[in-house]
SEMAR-198763 format. One record per residue (C-alpha): x, y negated, z; residue in three letters. Coordinates in steps of 0.001 Angstrom, whole numbers, padded with zeros to 6 digits, always signed. Layout:
REM residues N
XYZala ...
This chain:
REM residues 880
-031858+016234+013963unk -027748+015222+014009unk -028416+013326+010597unk -031424+011329+012308unk -029043+010646+015480unk -026410+009265+013262unk -029094+007629+011642unk -030294+005743+014640unk -026356+004803+015759unk -025988+003225+012069unk -029025+001436+011915unk -028007-000204+015541unk -025176-001508+014300unk -026350-002797+011204unk -029393-004653+013323unk -026294-006407+015478unk -024593-007414+012352unk -028080-009412+010828unk -028280-010576+014146unk -024926-012664+013731unk -024239-016040+011975unk -020934-016755+010161unk -018770-019579+011065unk -015966-021126+009395unk -013615-019736+012393unk -014523-016253+011942unk -014148-017048+008109unk -010272-018120+008878unk -010227-014995+010875unk -011203-012210+008614unk -008952-014080+005652unk -006168-013468+008264unk -006832-009714+008403unk -007787-009668+004618unk -004592-010708+003594unk -002759-009210+006251unk -003827-006140+005007unk -002571-006932+001614unk +000971-007792+002810unk +001018-004656+005152unk +000289-002537+001943unk +002861-004202+000407unk +005517-004045+002716unk +004535-000348+003170unk +004598+000406-000394unk +008256-000956-000682unk +009398+000744+002538unk +008204+003996+000818unk +010888+003245-001707unk +013584+002264+000657unk +012864+005560+002355unk +012851+007960-000884unk +016324+006181-001956unk +017901+006592+001806unk +017047+010033+001480unk +018521+010335-001991unk +021722+008674-001313unk +022491+010678+001769unk +021967+014047+000196unk +025073+012946-002559unk +028340+013625-001874unk +030476+010775-000203unk +032375+010082-003596unk +029433+009575-005304unk +027548+007004-003129unk +030417+004653-004014unk +030223+005211-007967unk +028046+002570-009566unk +027393+004814-012162unk +026338+007237-010420unk +024461+005055-008113unk +022648+003118-010943unk +021162+006142-012440unk +019870+007387-008994unk +018452+003746-008397unk +016811+003699-011716unk +015706+007268-012071unk +012387+008009-014050unk +011026+009858-010901unk +011754+006630-008683unk +010425+003870-010901unk +008893+000679-009226unk +007214-002695-010637unk +008913-005835-011285unk +007601-007679-008121unk +011290-005856-006339unk +014222-004138-007148unk +016219-001861-004895unk +020193-002140-004021unk +022935-000223-002677unk +025351-002087-000459unk +028442-000247+001084unk +029756-000080+004594unk +031743-003454+004242unk +028809-005276+002482unk +029775-005045-000993unk +026988-004502-003249unk +027314-001215-005443unk +024345-001338-007770unk +020696-002033-008248unk +018037-000850-010095unk +017480-003451-012460unk +020765-002596-014195unk +022342-005808-013545unk +026199-005504-012449unk +026653-006917-009385unk +029446-004556-007928unk +031542-006088-005608unk +029677-008812-004927unk +029657-009424-001010unk +026593-009438+000911unk +028430-009370+004063unk +026808-012713+005360unk +023303-011614+004995unk +021517-011395+008101unk +019744-007864+006196unk +023307-006658+005894unk +024483-007379+009294unk +021615-005615+011529unk +022277-002542+010440unk +025862-002755+011710unk +024260-001975+015162unk +023495+001686+015745unk +020497+000566+018017unk +018815-000405+014883unk +019100+002796+012873unk +015749+004414+011231unk +014071+000999+011455unk +012616-001124+008569unk +014229-004543+008440unk +012575-007760+007133unk +015379-010881+006525unk +014807-014144+006207unk +013206-015901+002913unk +016363-017368+000968unk +017363-017584-002795unk +019084-014924-004122unk +022843-014983-004677unk +022489-013371-008473unk +018808-013721-009644unk +018178-017439-007956unk +014900-016200-007255unk +012906-016968-003577unk +013070-013899-002165unk +012715-012495+001120unk +014666-009139+001677unk +013248-005548+003181unk +016218-003196+004087unk +017077+000177+005592unk +020190+001820+007217unk +021738+004742+004908unk +023721+007442+006864unk +024829+010920+006977unk +023185+013772+008852unk +025633+013703+011534unk +024949+009627+011565unk +027847+008269+009999unk +027397+004728+008295unk +026713+004927+004221unk +025769+001835+003685unk +022369-000057+003192unk +019410+000042+000623unk +017974-003468+000293unk +014787-004309-001610unk +014513-008145-002523unk +010804-009158-003085unk +009811-011608-005623unk +007991-014446-003115unk +005815-015683-006289unk +003891-012560-005847unk +002215-013458-002347unk +002006-017285-003818unk -000001-015836-007140unk -002245-013123-004196unk -002831-016316-001813unk -004016-018453-004897unk -006250-016429-005934unk -007852-015357-002743unk -008885-018830-002141unk -012099-019885-003061unk -012455-023519-001391unk -009238-026058-001935unk -009665-026814+001193unk -008272-023098+002321unk -004221-022870+002997unk -002522-019630+003206unk +001090-019305+004607unk +002725-015826+005462unk +005473-017062+008102unk +009023-014988+009156unk +009546-014685+013017unk +012313-016458+012322unk +009884-019264+011826unk +010630-020398+008541unk +007916-020339+005601unk +008130-017194+002775unk +005132-018473+000969unk +002202-021198+001334unk -000538-022238-000741unk -000961-024900-002038unk +002412-027032-001952unk +004572-023866-002277unk +007754-025725-003401unk +007414-028137-000649unk +007057-025188+001914unk +009497-022464+001009unk +011796-021995+003817unk +010688-024781+006210unk +011214-024055+009791unk +008047-024336+012042unk +009838-022989+014940unk +008676-026114+017014unk +005487-026576+015708unk +002518-025948+017266unk +002297-022390+015684unk +004808-020336+018008unk +003230-022467+020959unk +000388-020358+020648unk +002172-017214+019130unk +004224-017218+022306unk +001167-016382+024164unk -000676-014357+022013unk -000362-012445+018946unk -003578-013657+017540unk -005952-016452+018030unk -007021-019957+016444unk -005948-023475+016791unk -006440-027107+015704unk -003562-029651+014861unk -002198-031664+011846unk -000126-029267+009472unk +003677-030366+009501unk +003196-030086+005766unk +000745-031379+003750unk -000382-033815+006880unk -004437-032615+006908unk -006039-031746+010212unk -007336-028311+009896unk -008218-025159+012310unk -005681-022426+011901unk -006483-018818+012898unk -003460-016470+012748unk -002227-013146+013244unk +001357-011798+014063unk +001403-008234+011713unk +002058-005484+014047unk +005192-004063+014311unk +007067-006552+011593unk +008270-009821+012101unk +005492-011400+010057unk +002882-013822+010568unk -000278-014628+008504unk -001680-018553+008776unk -005325-019592+007127unk -006287-022932+007961unk -009622-024585+007010unk -011004-027893+007244unk -014674-026785+009031unk -015533-026633+012180unk -015841-023069+014116unk -019060-021298+014426unk -020343-018300+016853unk -019706-015031+016390unk -021091-011524+016592unk -023763-010593+018967unk -023463-008109+021624unk -023908-004659+019984unk -026539-001878+021383unk -024766+000812+023099unk -027325+002612+024499unk -028986+004053+021375unk -025649+004512+020359unk -024855+006772+023343unk -028402+008225+023135unk -027744+009384+019603unk -024232+011028+020598unk -026122+012800+023293unk -028505+014383+020400unk -025193+015375+018972unk -024014+016882+021996unk -027255+018889+022787unk -027059+020394+019312unk -023600+021385+019350unk -024475+023416+022850unk -027212+024720+021543unk -025222+026380+018697unk -022681+027580+020800unk -025367+029245+022979unk -026944+030934+019786unk -023242+031927+018684unk -022219+033238+022274unk -025490+035362+022252unk -024834+036597+018773unk -021564+038018+019820unk -022789+039518+022602unk -024792+041829+020456unk -021851+042568+018587unk -019865+043623+021220unk -022876+046253+022454unk -023182+047462+019300unk -019659+048189+018901unk -019799+049860+022079unk -022597+052041+020929unk -020374+053125+017617unk -017534+053884+019684unk -019594+056165+022217unk -021045+057749+019390unk -017477+058189+017356unk -016084+059489+020488unk -019266+062287+021026unk -018895+063112+017401unk -014871+063830+017834unk -015670+065892+020602unk -018564+068090+018645unk -015682+068935+015935unk -013577+070269+018751unk -015990+072532+019854unk -017088+073722+016508unk -013659+074635+015400unk -012693+076400+018818unk -015895+078521+019197unk -016298+081467+016618unk -019838+081041+016697unk -020493+077864+015821unk -018065+078147+013075unk -021212+080590+011271unk -023250+077179+011703unk -020915+074880+009525unk -020505+077194+007008unk -023172+075470+004614unk -021607+072504+005376unk -018388+073744+004339unk -019593+075050+001332unk -021799+072172+000230unk -019415+069376+001410unk -018170+066640-000729unk -014722+066929+000546unk -012075+069008-000001unk -011344+071694+003069unk -009232+073850+003120unk -008171+076814+006176unk -004456+078183+006383unk -002934+080761+009009unk -000013+079615+011073unk +002454+080114+008543unk +000564+077557+006284unk -000847+080742+004036unk -004378+079333+002409unk -007443+081401+003963unk -009769+079551+001989unk -010831+076595+000472unk -014421+075345-000261unk -015651+074176-004143unk -015285+070750-003677unk -011378+071741-002956unk -011593+073551-006040unk -012937+070581-008167unk -010269+068739-006681unk -007075+071021-007317unk -008393+072627-010565unk -007599+075803-009045unk -010532+078787-008012unk -010603+080273-004658unk -009302+083346-005479unk -005936+081546-007252unk -005292+079797-004387unk -005625+082182-001464unk -002057+083896-000041unk -000164+081159-001345unk +001357+078146+000667unk -000453+075022+001025unk +002891+072350+000315unk +003056+074158-003328unk -000005+072223-004253unk +002285+069038-003539unk +003942+066493-005988unk +007052+065506-006322unk +006510+062433-005102unk +006592+063518-001538unk +010118+063967-000478unk +011383+066869+002142unk +011297+063961+004831unk +007729+063542+004675unk +007118+066605+005123unk +009164+067023+008151unk +007178+064250+009893unk +003842+065354+008796unk +005071+068811+010486unk +006621+066944+013497unk +003222+065056+014130unk +001342+068483+013374unk +003215+070686+016160unk +003440+067815+019014unk -000185+066842+018344unk -002008+069245+016661unk -003004+066476+014453unk -002038+064457+011661unk -003648+061834+008876unk -002198+060322+005992unk -001912+059911+002309unk -000130+062292+000244unk +000150+063164-003654unk -000691+066346-005204unk -000575+067987-008554unk -003681+069719-009974unk -004024+072506-012246unk -003576+069892-015245unk -000356+068395-013992unk -002220+065333-013084unk -000680+063488-010110unk -003540+062727-007435unk -003500+060641-004571unk -005197+062231-001472unk -006373+061232+001930unk -005934+064184+004350unk -006964+064691+007738unk -005116+067756+009269unk -006767+069764+012358unk -005063+072559+014140unk -007200+075519+015925unk -005559+076794+019024unk -006282+080932+020189unk -006925+081903+023671unk -003235+081322+024953unk -002951+077898+023262unk -001055+079266+020194unk -001633+077711+016755unk -003982+079882+014968unk -005508+077942+011716unk -005145+074513+010481unk -007863+073204+009121unk -007340+070424+006337unk -010107+067842+004766unk -009468+065923+001858unk -010473+063616-000645unk -009427+061691-003558unk -008774+057923-003103unk -006876+057837-006569unk -009076+055348-008242unk -010490+053783-004491unk -006497+053122-004269unk -005935+051544-007712unk -009370+049563-006676unk -007865+048219-003748unk -004016+047104-005328unk -006558+045222-008251unk -008518+043287-005354unk -005618+042765-002985unk -004165+040850-006327unk -006947+039164-006855unk -007177+038184-003496unk -003401+036991-003479unk -002534+035481-007106unk -004070+033203-009616unk -005672+035179-012107unk -004522+032835-014760unk -001059+031986-014017unk -000073+035165-012144unk +001389+032735-009570unk +000587+032976-005865unk -002848+031442-004894unk -003581+029148-002158unk -003758+032351+000224unk -000497+033800-000510unk +000767+030486-000746unk -000065+029636+002947unk +001297+033262+004078unk +004652+032640+002174unk +004877+029092+003778unk +004436+030378+007449unk +007090+033326+006755unk +009634+030488+005070unk +009157+028314+008343unk +010440+031567+010463unk +012847+032054+008622unk +014126+028206+008802unk +013486+028609+012629unk +015911+031444+012817unk +018667+030330+010304unk +018347+026319+011118unk +018746+026201+007143unk +016176+022938+006115unk +013103+023765+004019unk +011020+021515+001882unk +007453+021852+000343unk +007064+019753-002754unk +003204+019386-003869unk +003069+018721-007618unk -000522+017183-008823unk -000942+016828-012781unk -001562+013531-014287unk -003953+013788-017236unk -005087+017035-017187unk -008658+015920-017000unk -008336+014271-020315unk -006511+017377-022117unk -009571+019586-020905unk -012422+016965-022098unk -010615+016163-025590unk -008982+019706-026417unk -011553+021787-024153unk -010621+024039-021625unk -009551+027232-023542unk -006481+024189-024329unk -006428+023053-020431unk -005850+026949-019568unk -002766+027790-021833unk -001654+024526-020966unk -001709+025755-016839unk +000017+029115-018154unk +002764+027052-019731unk +003045+024565-016914unk +003518+027762-014265unk +006343+028702-016425unk +008341+025347-016366unk +007535+025170-012805unk +009190+028862-012465unk +012089+027645-014431unk +012895+024657-012674unk +013094+026404-009169unk +015703+028994-007666unk +014493+032847-007703unk +014357+032851-004283unk +011943+029848-004109unk +008318+030473-003941unk +005704+028395-007147unk +002394+028623-006176unk -000984+027310-007745unk -003469+026088-005165unk -006066+025659-007902unk -006824+023165-010490unk -004286+021302-011563unk -002435+021292-008077unk +000774+023011-007707unk +003241+023978-004673unk +006676+024971-004695unk +008548+026073-001242unk +012372+025432-001331unk +013841+027609+001372unk +017502+028211+002877unk +018907+024903+001401unk +022136+024640+001517unk +022720+021338-000328unk +020016+019095+000581unk +020393+017244-002700unk +018855+020364-004631unk +015406+018827-003595unk +015854+015030-005328unk +017036+017236-008282unk +014303+019605-008260unk +012266+017251-008187unk +013426+015409-011307unk +013845+018359-013252unk +010213+019119-012762unk +009468+015870-013541unk +011432+015924-016770unk +009698+019143-017539unk +005991+018334-017193unk +006612+014942-019095unk +008368+016690-022588unk +005249+017615-024378unk +003472+020443-024476unk +002282+022531-027819unk -001176+024037-027642unk -001938+025455-030862unk -002034+023173-033248unk -002427+020135-030840unk +000467+018403-029159unk -000344+017285-025119unk +001294+014811-023408unk +001449+015044-019602unk +003230+014115-016625unk +003154+014914-012830unk +003092+013262-009045unk +005044+014932-006674unk +005205+014904-002627unk +007538+015941-000760unk +007887+016910+002967unk +010492+018631+005075unk +010431+021068+008019unk +010520+020536+010542unk +010952+016565+010254unk +007511+016066+008228unk +005401+018870+010812unk +005686+021606+013120unk +002712+023857+011580unk +001691+024667+007637unk -001555+022660+008014unk +000328+019500+008837unk +003198+019854+006655unk +000731+020483+003365unk -001223+017576+004534unk +001599+015347+004269unk +003075+016798+000976unk -000765+015886-000183unk -000483+012329+001519unk +002975+011796-000116unk +002074+012789-003815unk -000897+010402-003268unk +001298+007847-002834unk +003268+008470-005815unk +000145+009218-007597unk -000724+005250-006600unk +002296+004044-007312unk +002202+004785-011461unk +002470+008596-011766unk +005321+010727-013285unk +007420+010314-010139unk +008413+011516-006499unk +007873+010324-002890unk +008964+011443+000310unk +006292+012027+003143unk +006129+008535+005414unk +004784+008744+009149unk +002618+005709+008125unk +000950+007042+005090unk -001152+009104+007520unk -002585+005520+008475unk -002822+004241+005642unk -004897+007402+004406unk -006842+006693+007325unk -007453+002963+006192unk -008305+004140+002847unk -011002+006779+004025unk -013281+004248+005999unk -012937+001927+003433unk -014242+004576+001075unk -017087+005029+003316unk -017939+001161+003665unk -017656+000939+000081unk -020357+003372-000495unk -022405+001845+001840unk -021416-001683+000262unk -023055-000858-003164unk -026427+000861-001284unk -026415-002261+001027unk -025996-004938-001898unk -022659-006646-000108unk -021178-007002-003753unk -021531-010380-005386unk -021043-011482-009490unk -018585-014754-009536unk -018191-016533-012811unk -015150-018655-013490unk -015617-020398-016704unk -013791-020763-019689unk -012995-023752-021658unk -013084-024797-025362unk -009351-027050-025416unk -010537-028609-028542unk -013609-030631-027003unk -013779-029905-023249unk -016816-027821-023302unk -017860-025186-021470unk -017975-021717-023850unk -017399-018642-021830unk -016963-017290-018540unk -015383-013955-016746unk -017415-012264-014543unk -015478-011561-011599unk -016832-008723-008940unk -016348-009637-005093unk -017330-007862-002047unk -019135-009537+000751unk -017672-007108+003629unk -019850-007732+006973unk -016659-008067+009341unk -013946-009180+006923unk -015854-011652+004748unk -015057-012174+000672unk -012905-009541-000494unk -010969-009707-003736unk -010994-007155-005953unk -007584-006191-005015unk -008512-004766-002123unk -011353-002336-003234unk -010810-001587-006637unk -008147+000948-006055unk -010512+002946-003706unk -013110+002489-006058unk -011457+004365-008661unk -009952+007163-006884unk -013550+007790-005583unk -014743+007766-008434unk -017128+005208-007788unk -015871+002399-010209unk -018131+003274-013080unk -021174+002913-010881unk -019898-000478-009469unk -018857-001409-013535unk -022053-000562-014662unk -023712-003064-011892unk -021304-005749-012915unk -022089-005295-016664unk -025956-005349-016448unk -025656-008500-013733unk -023455-009920-016636unk -025497-009578-019303unk -028871-011223-017340unk -026785-013699-016458unk -025687-014471-020010unk -029060-014483-021067unk -030124-017266-019228unk -026325-019263-020049unk -027498-018994-023512unk -030758-020653-023004unk -029200-023335-021609unk -026363-023882-023748unk -026275-021743-027115unk -026474-018461-028311unk -022976-018054-028837unk -021769-018215-025471unk -020089-015237-024194unk -019106-013224-020901unk -015924-011849-020125unk -016038-008199-018085unk -013423-006283-017243unk -013201-002680-017692unk -010709-000065-015456unk -008557+002641-016715unk -010413+005310-014612unk -013472+004572-016342unk -011629+005285-019509unk -010707+008385-017725unk -013661+009615-016359unk -015582+008819-019409unk -017070+005716-018008unk -017109+003913-021002unk -021239+003839-020923unk -021257+001497-024023unk -024187+003314-025698unk -026398+002707-022335unk -025216-000580-022366unk -026411-001452-026263unk -029482-000232-024911unk -029660-002307-021868unk -028950-005281-024448unk -031442-004545-026565unk -033810-004851-023664unk -032375-008173-023024unk -032902-009215-027041unk -029114-009833-026217unk -026781-009636-029102unk -023905-006776-028188unk -021158-010213-029615unk -022634-012053-026046unk -020212-009622-024024unk -016948-009274-023873unk -014646-006486-023134unk -011439-007447-021119unk -008476-004535-020965unk -005107-004775-019850unk -001866-003825-021851unk -001130-000895-019889unk -004186+000454-020092unk -004281+000154-023947unk -000850+001922-023542unk -002307+004941-021513unk -005287+005245-023612unk -003151+005045-027051unk -003102+008865-027156unk -005895+010656-025710unk -008673+007692-025787unk -008407+005448-028147unk -011742+006465-029580unk -013209+005025-026267unk -011503+001664-026881unk -012655+001187-030447unk -016091+002069-029634unk -016493-000915-028095unk -015801-002659-031520unk -017787-000590-033406unk -020592-001653-030863unk -019972-005231-031956unk -018176-006297-028468unk -015060-008383-028492unk -011819-007308-027053unk -009805-009590-024756unk -006170-008525-023702unk -006018-009669-020259unk -002368-010837-018833unk -000685-010383-021856unk +002912-010253-021764unk +003341-008674-018134unk +003147-005015-019783unk +005027-003460-023202unk +002082-004170-025709unk +003503-004245-029483unk +002056-006428-032153unk +001005-002782-033655unk -001300-002183-030547unk -002911-005490-031676unk -003350-004783-035123unk -004352-001068-034409unk -006953-001905-031993unk -008245-005268-033833unk -007851-007420-030859unk -010255-010613-030693unk -008754-012495-027666unk -005524-012882-026021unk -005002-014084-022308unk -001412-015164-021645unk -000106-013990-017918unk -000904-016832-015749unk +003079-016457-014600unk +004334-017911-017944unk +002452-021019-017426unk +003442-021903-014116unk +007028-021380-015216unk +007703-024523-016373unk +009209-025429-019443unk +010601-022004-020421unk +007280-020525-019417unk +005505-022841-021961unk +008081-022046-024756unk +006886-018433-024207unk +003156-019416-024023unk +003895-021647-027513unk +005114-018407-029062unk +002652-016489-027871unk -000035-018442-029966unk +001502-018660-032940unk +001758-014804-033086unk -001920-014654-032359unk -003114-017070-034864unk -000966-015183-037349unk -002773-012241-036479unk -006327-013975-036254unk -006521-013674-032821unk -007864-016723-030190unk -005733-017134-027433unk -007001-017947-023591unk -004484-019678-021049unk -005360-018787-017469unk -004605-019949-014376unk -004784-023756-015586unk -003913-025858-012106unk -002401-029307-013334unk -002914-032070-016348unk +000622-031395-017225unk -000258-027672-018108unk -002899-028390-019767unk -001727-031039-022185unk +001201-028825-023345unk -001256-025868-024080unk -003285-027912-025758unk -000780-029247-027860unk +000776-025734-028470unk -002732-025338-030303unk -004053-023032-027313unk -007970-022192-028024unk -009463-022162-024500unk -008069-022465-020908unk -009515-020989-017565unk -008156-022213-014053unk -008339-024081-010760unk -008074-027572-013053unk -011814-026718-014322unk -013161-024810-011849unk -012799-022155-009226unk -015192-019228-009639unk -018657-019763-008970unk -021909-018213-008562unk -024166-017652-011798unk -026509-020718-010634unk -023652-022999-010044unk -022485-022555-013745unk -025954-022439-014755unk -025833-026333-013356unk -022632-027395-014812unk -024161-025968-017789unk -027146-028160-017515unk -024994-031194-017445unk -022348-030461-019987unk -022652-034071-021572unk -018598-034547-021477unk -015975-032530-021027unk -015622-030933-017994unk -011669-032139-017347unk -012653-035618-018327unk 
């Protein structure tokens, strides 16, 4: 019924969505939100690095923070690397540069005049991220804008500033790729008024002051909105939508030439309320049932207690009554428990047969001896003193003690001693009941160990880890010494299991446990939570720098190859770090935040560590919402395929096309892959999406070949995660192509340099499988990674797609393009130039001998129907 209620709510929202009509105004508003999400994510990613470095630097001794060598090592450490879109520099308290992560010597360069340094001289800005205005870099000479944070000691003393210069070209590229219409303009504006990035007309717009324009007149009235005016950049009249990014001095502006139309109709909240009411009724019913069950349990417990009290009273009466002893004679002789009766001095008067079996002595051999003579040497004198004192004071004792039987074996027994008094109240007899619990105790010990320790590695398991964590938190509260929780997740462990087998995977986990234990102090706790997840509790830290050193040591040992029999395994680790009590007041929050920090490290490229930052909680919530929305998108057919034509530069004909997936989001408009592919990969949906894209592209290429030539090809992008999770369903694809009567040569599989490098050791057979199936391989964004000529030859690449960044770099970039084209042709590889936008670029690439071209000069990404129309009228080159 709960599912029915939820279905009703979802159905009502869906009905409301269908009723709305799209308009250009809502289109620009959606564009603004999409661009805001991208900019916010990139800023948060860079800020995460700043936080991590600020934490690392403040843990260093004062002298080391002023040492260029030490700071250069810290900033360029393996565990804290980042991509080429930005770098990290450290500036001392006087505004002089100390070191940078790029290795460039900037020591002594003064940045005291920069706004991103001056602002941190004021204590009121401590703990806050500052975003500076756009400017030309002093050393790099690039167009940049700056993120910075203040670094200070635990006592609040100013140590300096960590600053991250961001290349504006990154946003220009993203904005350009996001435009599906040339009438669209996208601008990122600093709160001070200056333009950071804009497409089109970026060169003209950079650092232009928009303070006196209509934009800031509207911003002063509201943080988001829409207005119509003439652009001061290109003189065109546009409808502009803008949003001030919350908490940041940044404004996203999107303009369009089209008119506005109506937005979403009113949603029906009545049905939603009815659905939630049903859920509430279900919850009330469940609570009522639980309450009745609890009441019945209480009644049963009360009856058991009453019966137990009655049985104890009956036992006293039987022992006190001579006539009752005769009635218990049969029970005494046939009881499974050993029974022994002594006089008031402890001399044995009688034992039952079960006691003789337990001790190995007959009744005759025991009569007259004192009971303590049977005890083992494990029970010291103090133990017997406490036992006799208890019997004397209460007449009763219950506990465990070790006895030695006739064969000399030690037996652990559970013993109950009761005192029988005479008429005047003096001790008359002692009656002891004994049972052998040696095996039971060993079994309990085994069960306890199995319940608290991991059977494979011998480390504490999740249950014991939680107990230790709470104990260490209490110790921290008492000692006021900091404690850190380190969350370690292994990278590529699944690949080891898949390729070498689970036996080798188990060996690897054991070795990981050993290496982790050797990376920490004996007082620290290493635990395995399950699978390839481990935790380390670093308690009572006298030196905060121990956290960074421990994390770097773990990264180093995890990236060192593992010898698994005759096989050598390469893995790495992603680490999340939380500090108690700064990052969480309770164990659950601390663990959750450490997991979020680990996830951020994995998202940033793995083999690194990250400190927790509060914005990760919001990022996790947004990511979870996006995962749920993406699942609905797949079910509701919201995905779209666009095709960007690829031109033969020799004759201007369209001979190929690249299939590009888009998401028609119900509220955010048309989303590019950069906004949802990462979520699809981490959630496992990428395999299904990739399979859907392939089948759509195959059906379309069948139509395109019929209109042009059987040699027409469509390129399909492959995600690295599809290779990791064995998502390369090439055999099913081949069967589908055969069903369509298409040659496998009709499809080009596009992969990145990084994917080729990642799969070189463990999954190269999956890449080569495409070629064995007669599909061609294209290496995308060539030049942006670290791929060598040896890899090009090893994988027999058919096409190289030059990274658009080189094409847009002017003469220097074109020289690199010429070198790439010459090298590729020597290896028998065809070259495709991406991102061609001007006739000058086309002329230069054609002169350099480039084979194919792709870009907005020829066509933006278009639908399959539009591509079919272009092929039908392909009687002259498309760019003439």
